[in-house]
C-alpha positions in Angstrom: 14.9 -11.1 8.0 13.0 -11.1 11.5 9.5 -10.5 12.7 9.8 -6.8 12.7 12.1 -6.4 9.3 15.5 -6.3 10.5 17.8 -6.6 8.1 20.5 -7.8 10.2 20.4 -10.9 12.9 20.3 -10.5 16.8 22.7 -12.6 18.7 20.6 -15.9 19.6 20.5 -14.9 23.5 18.6 -11.6 22.7 16.1 -13.2 20.3 12.2 -13.1 21.7 11.3 -15.7 23.5 7.8 -17.6 22.7 7.6 -18.7 26.4 6.0 -16.0 28.6 8.2 -14.5 31.1 8.2 -11.4 32.9 10.2 -8.6 31.8 12.5 -8.4 34.6 13.6 -12.2 34.6 15.1 -11.3 31.2 18.6 -10.2 30.5 21.5 -10.7 28.5 24.2 -13.2 29.8 26.7 -10.1 29.7 26.6 -6.3 29.9 27.4 -5.1 26.2 28.0 -1.4 25.9 25.3 0.1 24.1 22.9 -2.9 24.5 19.8 -1.8 26.6 16.6 -4.2 26.8 13.6 -3.2 24.5 11.0 -1.3 25.5 7.5 -2.9 25.4 5.7 -3.0 22.0 9.0 -1.9 20.4 9.5 -4.7 18.2 5.7 -4.5 17.2 6.2 -0.8 16.4 9.5 -2.1 14.1 7.1 -4.6 12.3 4.3 -1.9 12.0 6.4 0.7 10.3 7.9 -1.8 8.4 4.6 -2.8 7.0 4.8 -6.3 8.6 1.9 -5.9 10.6 -1.2 -4.0 9.9 -2.9 -2.0 12.8 -5.4 -5.0 13.5 -2.6 -7.3 13.5 -0.2 -5.1 16.1 -3.6 -4.7 18.3 -3.9 -8.5 18.1 -0.8 -9.2 19.3 -1.3 -6.7 22.1 -4.6 -8.7 22.7 -2.8 -12.0 22.8 -0.3 -11.0 25.5 -2.6 -9.7 27.8 -5.3 -12.9 27.5 -6.5 -14.4 30.2 -9.4 -16.9 28.9 -9.2 -19.1 25.8 -12.1 -17.1 24.1 -9.9 -14.1 24.4 -6.6 -16.0 22.8 -8.7 -17.2 20.0 -10.3 -13.4 19.1 -6.7 -12.5 19.6 -5.1 -14.8 17.4 -7.8 -14.0 14.4 -7.0 -10.5 14.8 -3.1 -11.3 14.4 -3.7 -13.5 11.3 -5.2 -10.7 9.7 -9.1 -11.8 9.6 -10.2 -8.4 11.0 -7.6 -6.2 8.6 -9.3 -8.3 5.5 -12.7 -7.9 6.9 -12.2 -4.2 7.3 -10.6 -3.6 3.9 -13.6 -5.1 2.6 -15.6 -2.7 4.1 -13.9 -0.1 3.0 -14.0 -1.4 -0.5 -17.6 -1.7 -0.6 -18.1 1.8 0.8 -16.1 3.5 -1.6 -17.9 1.8 -4.5 -21.5 3.4 -3.0 -19.6 7.0 -2.8 -19.2 6.8 1.0 
């Protein structure tokens, strides 16, 4: 299964690349009827809807893509790994225990 939870594989030339590249420079090698470029955030939205990413992790991915400094990248990776989601769930549990 893919990162976004899709049950079917995509052709290798359409796989998300780990290398940063401007969107206009990415294109399939040939025109395929019905094929279109993914919208920004489309695969993250699919992953979120299928429960593969929680909201803090999705925001972490967005922040990682836009990070310009090492500190921003470290913080975004913490979000993406789910550290903030765990923190928020802990807070939520603590608040429900005291009746808030």
